[in-house]
C-alpha positions as CSV (number, residue, x, y, z in Angstrom):
1,M,-44.5,28.4,30.1
2,A,-43.9,24.9,31.3
3,K,-43.4,23.5,34.9
4,E,-39.7,22.8,35.9
5,K,-39.9,18.6,36.2
6,K,-38.5,17.1,39.7
7,K,-35.5,14.8,39.7
8,I,-36.0,11.5,41.5
9,V,-33.0,9.0,41.7
10,F,-33.5,5.7,42.1
11,I,-31.2,3.7,44.5
12,V,-31.2,-0.3,43.6
13,N,-29.9,-2.9,45.7
14,P,-29.5,-5.4,43.2
15,I,-29.3,-8.7,45.6
16,S,-31.7,-7.3,48.2
17,G,-35.1,-8.9,49.0
18,T,-37.0,-11.5,47.0
19,S,-38.6,-9.3,43.7
20,G,-37.3,-8.6,40.5
21,K,-35.6,-5.2,40.1
22,K,-35.3,-5.5,36.4
23,F,-39.3,-6.3,36.2
24,V,-39.3,-3.1,38.5
25,L,-37.2,-1.1,36.7
26,R,-38.8,-1.6,33.1
27,L,-42.4,-0.6,35.1
28,I,-40.7,2.5,36.0
29,D,-39.6,3.3,32.3
30,E,-43.0,2.8,31.6
31,Y,-45.3,4.3,33.6
32,L,-43.5,7.2,35.9
33,D,-44.9,10.6,34.9
34,R,-42.6,12.1,32.3
35,N,-43.7,15.4,32.7
36,L,-43.3,15.3,36.1
37,Y,-40.2,13.8,36.5
38,D,-36.5,13.2,35.2
39,Y,-34.8,10.2,36.9
40,E,-31.7,8.3,37.0
41,V,-31.2,5.0,38.3
42,V,-27.6,3.8,40.3
43,K,-27.1,0.7,42.0
44,T,-25.6,-0.2,45.4
45,E,-22.2,-2.5,45.4
46,R,-21.5,-2.9,49.1
47,M,-23.0,-2.4,52.7
48,G,-23.4,1.1,53.4
49,H,-23.8,2.6,49.7
50,A,-26.9,3.0,49.5
51,T,-26.4,5.9,52.5
52,E,-23.4,7.3,50.2
53,L,-25.5,7.5,47.3
54,A,-28.5,9.1,49.1
55,R,-25.7,11.9,50.0
56,G,-24.7,12.4,46.8
57,A,-28.3,12.7,45.2
58,V,-28.9,15.3,48.0
59,A,-25.7,17.2,47.1
60,Q,-27.0,17.4,43.8
61,K,-30.6,19.0,44.6
62,A,-32.3,15.8,43.7
63,D,-35.8,16.3,44.9
64,I,-36.8,12.7,45.5
65,V,-34.5,9.9,46.2
66,C,-36.1,6.3,45.9
67,S,-35.5,3.0,47.8
68,I,-35.6,0.0,45.8
69,G,-34.8,-3.2,47.8
70,G,-35.7,-4.3,51.5
71,D,-35.9,-2.8,54.8
72,G,-31.9,-2.8,55.5
73,T,-31.3,-0.4,51.9
74,V,-34.8,2.0,52.9
75,N,-32.3,2.2,56.2
76,E,-29.8,3.5,54.2
77,V,-31.3,5.5,52.0
78,A,-33.2,7.2,54.5
79,S,-30.2,8.0,56.9
80,G,-28.7,9.7,54.1
81,L,-31.7,12.1,53.6
82,I,-32.4,13.1,57.5
83,H,-32.9,16.9,57.8
84,T,-32.7,17.7,53.9
85,R,-35.2,18.9,51.6
86,T,-34.7,15.8,49.5
87,A,-37.6,13.1,50.4
88,L,-37.6,9.5,50.6
89,A,-40.0,7.4,48.7
90,I,-40.1,3.5,48.2
91,I,-40.6,0.7,45.9
92,P,-40.9,-2.0,48.4
93,S,-38.7,-5.0,46.8
94,G,-38.2,-7.0,50.1
95,S,-39.1,-10.0,52.2
96,G,-40.4,-7.6,55.0
97,N,-41.0,-4.3,53.5
98,G,-41.9,-2.5,57.5
99,L,-42.0,0.8,56.8
100,A,-43.5,0.7,53.4
101,R,-46.7,-1.2,54.8
102,H,-47.0,1.0,57.7
103,L,-47.0,4.0,55.5
104,R,-49.8,2.1,52.8
105,I,-47.1,2.2,49.9
106,P,-48.3,-1.0,48.2
107,T,-46.1,-3.8,47.6
108,D,-46.6,-4.2,44.1
109,P,-44.4,-2.0,42.1
110,L,-46.9,-0.3,39.8
111,S,-48.9,1.1,42.4
112,A,-45.9,2.2,44.5
113,I,-44.9,3.9,40.7
114,K,-48.7,5.7,41.0
115,I,-47.7,6.9,44.7
116,L,-44.9,8.3,42.9
117,N,-47.0,10.5,40.3
118,R,-49.2,11.7,43.1
119,G,-45.9,13.3,44.2
120,L,-47.5,14.0,48.0
121,V,-44.8,14.6,50.4
122,Q,-45.7,14.0,54.0
123,E,-43.0,14.5,56.9
124,M,-42.6,12.1,59.4
125,D,-40.1,11.2,62.3
126,Y,-37.4,8.8,62.9
127,G,-35.5,7.2,66.2
128,T,-32.1,6.5,66.8
129,V,-30.4,3.9,68.9
130,N,-27.0,4.2,70.3
131,G,-27.0,7.1,67.2
132,K,-28.0,4.3,64.7
133,P,-30.8,6.0,62.8
134,F,-34.4,3.5,62.6
135,F,-37.0,4.5,60.8
136,C,-39.7,1.5,61.7
137,T,-38.6,-0.5,64.8
138,C,-35.2,-1.3,67.0
139,G,-35.1,-3.6,70.2
140,V,-33.8,-6.1,72.3
141,G,-34.6,-9.3,73.3
142,F,-35.5,-12.1,71.0
143,D,-36.2,-10.0,67.8
144,A,-32.7,-8.9,67.7
145,F,-31.6,-12.8,68.5
146,I,-33.3,-13.7,65.5
147,S,-32.2,-10.9,63.2
148,Q,-28.8,-11.8,63.9
149,K,-29.5,-15.5,63.5
150,F,-31.4,-14.4,60.1
151,A,-28.2,-12.4,58.9
152,E,-25.9,-15.5,59.9
153,S,-28.0,-17.7,57.9
154,G,-27.7,-15.5,54.6
155,K,-31.1,-16.8,53.4
156,R,-33.7,-14.0,52.9
157,G,-37.6,-14.2,52.5
158,P,-40.4,-15.2,54.9
159,V,-39.7,-18.9,55.1
160,S,-36.4,-18.5,56.2
161,Y,-37.4,-16.0,58.6
162,L,-39.9,-18.4,60.1
163,E,-37.3,-21.0,60.6
164,N,-34.8,-18.8,62.5
165,V,-38.2,-18.1,64.7
166,L,-39.3,-21.6,65.6
167,N,-35.6,-22.8,66.2
168,G,-34.7,-19.8,67.9
169,S,-37.5,-19.8,70.3
170,L,-35.9,-23.2,71.7
171,S,-33.1,-21.9,73.0
172,Y,-34.0,-17.9,73.9
173,H,-34.2,-17.4,77.4
174,P,-35.5,-13.9,78.5
175,E,-33.5,-11.0,80.4
176,T,-34.2,-9.3,83.3
177,Y,-34.1,-5.4,81.8
178,D,-33.6,-2.2,84.1
179,V,-35.6,0.7,82.0
180,D,-35.5,4.3,82.1
181,I,-38.2,6.5,80.7
182,V,-38.3,10.4,79.4
183,N,-41.7,11.2,78.8
184,N,-42.1,13.2,76.0
185,V,-44.9,15.6,77.1
186,S,-44.3,16.4,80.8
187,G,-40.7,15.7,80.9
188,E,-41.4,13.1,83.6
189,E,-38.5,10.7,84.2
190,M,-39.6,6.8,85.6
191,H,-37.8,3.8,86.2
192,Q,-38.8,0.4,85.7
193,V,-37.6,-3.9,86.0
194,H,-39.0,-6.0,83.6
195,K,-38.1,-9.3,82.9
196,A,-38.9,-9.4,79.4
197,F,-39.1,-11.7,75.6
198,L,-38.7,-8.5,73.6
199,I,-38.5,-5.2,74.2
200,S,-39.4,-3.0,71.2
201,C,-39.2,0.8,70.5
202,A,-41.4,1.7,67.5
203,N,-41.8,4.7,65.3
204,A,-43.9,2.3,63.0
205,S,-46.3,0.1,63.8
206,Q,-44.9,-3.6,62.6
207,Y,-42.0,-5.5,62.0
208,G,-42.5,-6.3,58.4
209,N,-44.6,-8.9,56.9
210,N,-47.7,-7.5,59.0
211,A,-46.4,-8.6,62.1
212,Y,-48.1,-5.3,64.2
213,I,-45.5,-5.0,67.2
214,A,-47.2,-1.8,68.1
215,P,-50.4,-1.1,66.2
216,S,-51.2,2.4,67.9
217,A,-47.7,3.6,66.3
218,S,-47.6,6.7,64.0
219,V,-44.7,8.1,62.3
220,R,-45.9,11.9,62.4
221,D,-47.0,11.9,66.4
222,G,-43.3,13.0,68.0
223,I,-44.0,9.8,70.4
224,M,-42.5,6.4,70.3
225,D,-44.2,3.4,71.3
226,V,-42.5,1.0,73.5
227,T,-43.7,-2.5,73.6
228,I,-42.7,-5.1,76.5
229,I,-43.8,-8.8,75.9
230,E,-43.1,-10.8,79.4
231,P,-42.6,-14.2,79.2
232,F,-45.0,-16.8,78.5
233,T,-45.6,-20.3,78.1
234,A,-45.9,-22.5,74.7
235,I,-50.0,-22.9,75.5
236,E,-49.9,-18.9,75.4
237,A,-47.8,-18.5,72.2
238,P,-50.1,-19.2,69.5
239,Q,-52.5,-16.4,70.9
240,I,-49.7,-13.9,71.0
241,A,-48.6,-15.1,67.5
242,I,-52.4,-14.8,66.5
243,Q,-52.4,-11.1,68.1
244,L,-49.1,-10.0,66.4
245,F,-50.4,-10.1,63.3
246,N,-54.4,-9.3,63.5
247,G,-53.2,-5.8,65.0
248,T,-54.7,-6.6,68.8
249,I,-51.4,-7.6,70.6
250,E,-51.8,-4.5,72.9
251,Q,-54.8,-6.4,74.3
252,N,-52.6,-9.4,75.8
253,S,-52.0,-9.5,79.3
254,R,-48.4,-10.4,78.5
255,I,-47.8,-7.3,76.9
256,K,-46.9,-4.1,78.6
257,T,-46.8,-0.8,76.6
258,F,-46.3,2.9,77.0
259,Q,-45.2,5.9,74.8
260,C,-42.1,8.2,75.5
261,Q,-39.5,10.4,73.8
262,K,-36.3,8.7,75.2
263,V,-35.7,5.1,77.0
264,T,-32.3,3.9,78.3
265,I,-32.6,0.0,78.8
266,H,-30.1,-1.3,80.7
267,R,-28.5,-5.3,80.8
268,S,-26.3,-7.5,82.9
269,K,-24.3,-8.0,79.9
270,P,-23.5,-6.6,76.1
271,G,-25.1,-8.3,73.4
272,V,-27.0,-8.0,70.0
273,A,-29.9,-4.8,69.2
274,H,-31.8,-4.5,66.2
275,F,-32.5,-1.4,64.3
276,D,-35.0,-2.1,61.4
277,G,-34.7,-5.8,61.6
278,D,-30.2,-5.6,61.1
279,P,-28.4,-6.6,63.9
280,M,-25.9,-4.3,66.1
281,Q,-23.8,-5.2,69.0
282,T,-23.8,-2.6,71.9
283,G,-22.7,-2.5,75.6
284,E,-24.8,-3.2,78.6
285,E,-27.0,0.3,77.9
286,V,-28.9,1.2,74.8
287,N,-30.1,4.8,74.3
288,V,-33.2,5.0,72.3
289,E,-34.3,8.4,71.2
290,L,-37.4,9.6,68.9
291,I,-36.3,12.6,66.9
292,P,-39.7,14.1,65.5
293,S,-40.3,15.2,61.8
294,G,-36.7,14.6,61.1
295,L,-37.6,13.0,57.4
296,L,-39.7,14.0,54.5
297,C,-41.4,10.8,52.7
298,V,-43.6,10.7,49.2
299,C,-46.4,8.4,50.7
300,P,-50.2,8.7,51.2
301,V,-51.7,10.7,54.0
302,E,-53.1,7.2,55.8
303,E,-50.6,5.4,57.8
304,G,-50.7,2.2,60.2
305,V,-53.0,-0.7,60.5
306,P,-55.5,-0.9,57.4
307,A,-58.7,-2.7,57.9
308,V,-59.1,-6.0,57.7
309,E,-60.7,-5.9,53.8
310,Q,-57.8,-3.8,53.0
311,R,-55.2,-6.1,54.4
312,V,-57.2,-9.0,52.4
313,Q,-56.8,-6.9,49.0
314,N,-53.0,-6.0,49.7
315,F,-52.7,-9.8,50.1
316,I,-54.1,-11.1,47.0
317,T,-52.3,-7.8,45.0
318,E,-48.7,-8.8,46.9
319,H,-49.2,-12.6,45.7
320,F,-50.3,-11.9,41.9
321,W,-47.5,-9.3,41.3
322,N,-45.0,-11.5,43.2
323,M,-46.1,-14.0,40.5
324,Y,-46.6,-11.4,37.7
325,S,-42.9,-10.1,38.2
326,K,-41.4,-13.4,38.3
327,T,-43.1,-14.8,35.3
328,G,-41.8,-11.5,33.3
329,E,-38.2,-12.0,34.5
330,L,-38.6,-15.6,33.0
331,I,-39.9,-14.4,29.7
332,Q,-37.5,-11.2,29.3
333,E,-34.2,-13.8,30.2
334,N,-35.4,-16.2,27.7
335,L,-36.5,-14.0,25.0
336,F,-32.8,-12.4,25.8
337,K,-31.4,-15.9,25.1
338,T,-33.6,-16.5,22.1
339,Q,-31.9,-13.0,20.2
340,R,-28.6,-14.0,21.6
341,I,-28.5,-17.7,19.8
342,T,-30.4,-15.8,16.9
343,Q,-27.7,-13.6,16.3
344,L,-24.8,-16.1,16.9
345,N,-26.3,-18.7,14.4
346,K,-26.2,-15.5,12.0
347,D,-22.6,-15.0,12.3
348,I,-21.7,-18.5,12.1
349,L,-23.8,-18.7,8.8
350,R,-21.6,-15.4,7.7
351,K,-18.6,-16.9,8.4
352,L,-19.2,-20.0,6.8
353,S,-20.5,-18.1,3.6
354,G,-17.7,-15.6,3.2
355,K,-19.7,-13.3,3.7
């Protein structure tokens, strides 16, 4: 007796990220294991639509919902799947791909499809910031300030992000925060005061683009990793940036870290916070909580910061696939145009000949 196939719904954000979605869909059609899966593809039409589509897939008893887009699309899809038996999958197609990178899901689409074909489902934690789900990081301070500038610029990609970081660093002023901490293990409550460049609450280890704000974080330990970067001088900035990308930021004297399940951040006035890189306006109080084992995800067992050799290999593979996918898109577009021109010429000749 044949084993019943599982159903996958692919949710595609046509405008997010930097990779060609048509190319990804062709790879799915060619390489997804049809002995294991039946699938359908749906496309988002507006902000928040991916969450609606994910909830619809849950209602239709889909086994897996796969996000094809950037971190914002992943957040929307995952938000529709929390506390259900439908698992999240990711084919990374964004500019940062923070959660996918942490979960060791390759950024080249073919390898990500192979992860899907293995079908290994893991439980993972998620967090909420003032009730809004996040799956990678949230926070206040400079990273939230930049997320707002990045959203306002209307441009995507790492170059645009770097431009906003460099420009924003000239005008940003650190704030003083009162931080109330609830420890997950003992239930002990603590109060701290920090003047901070930023406060990041991390479920996963990185923002995206391999910027490791919480290198020790795990999405399966039921604990949130909080990183506080204290104000630093221009001379210290390059060292902090290097440590952010090589996974050693916790060794810097300007960095304070702790683990907890709940934290409340008080500031002097309302302002911006971010969840998975997207900005949101909040009041003076920002409440962050870690929810253990609230989501199923198709991903490898390994997670977090890979070895240096693996990071180099991932970098080379990612850039190869970016070039390959763009070339494939151009070839297909030119082929389609050629076919249209050929058909138009045939139509004209037919009309001229009276046939």
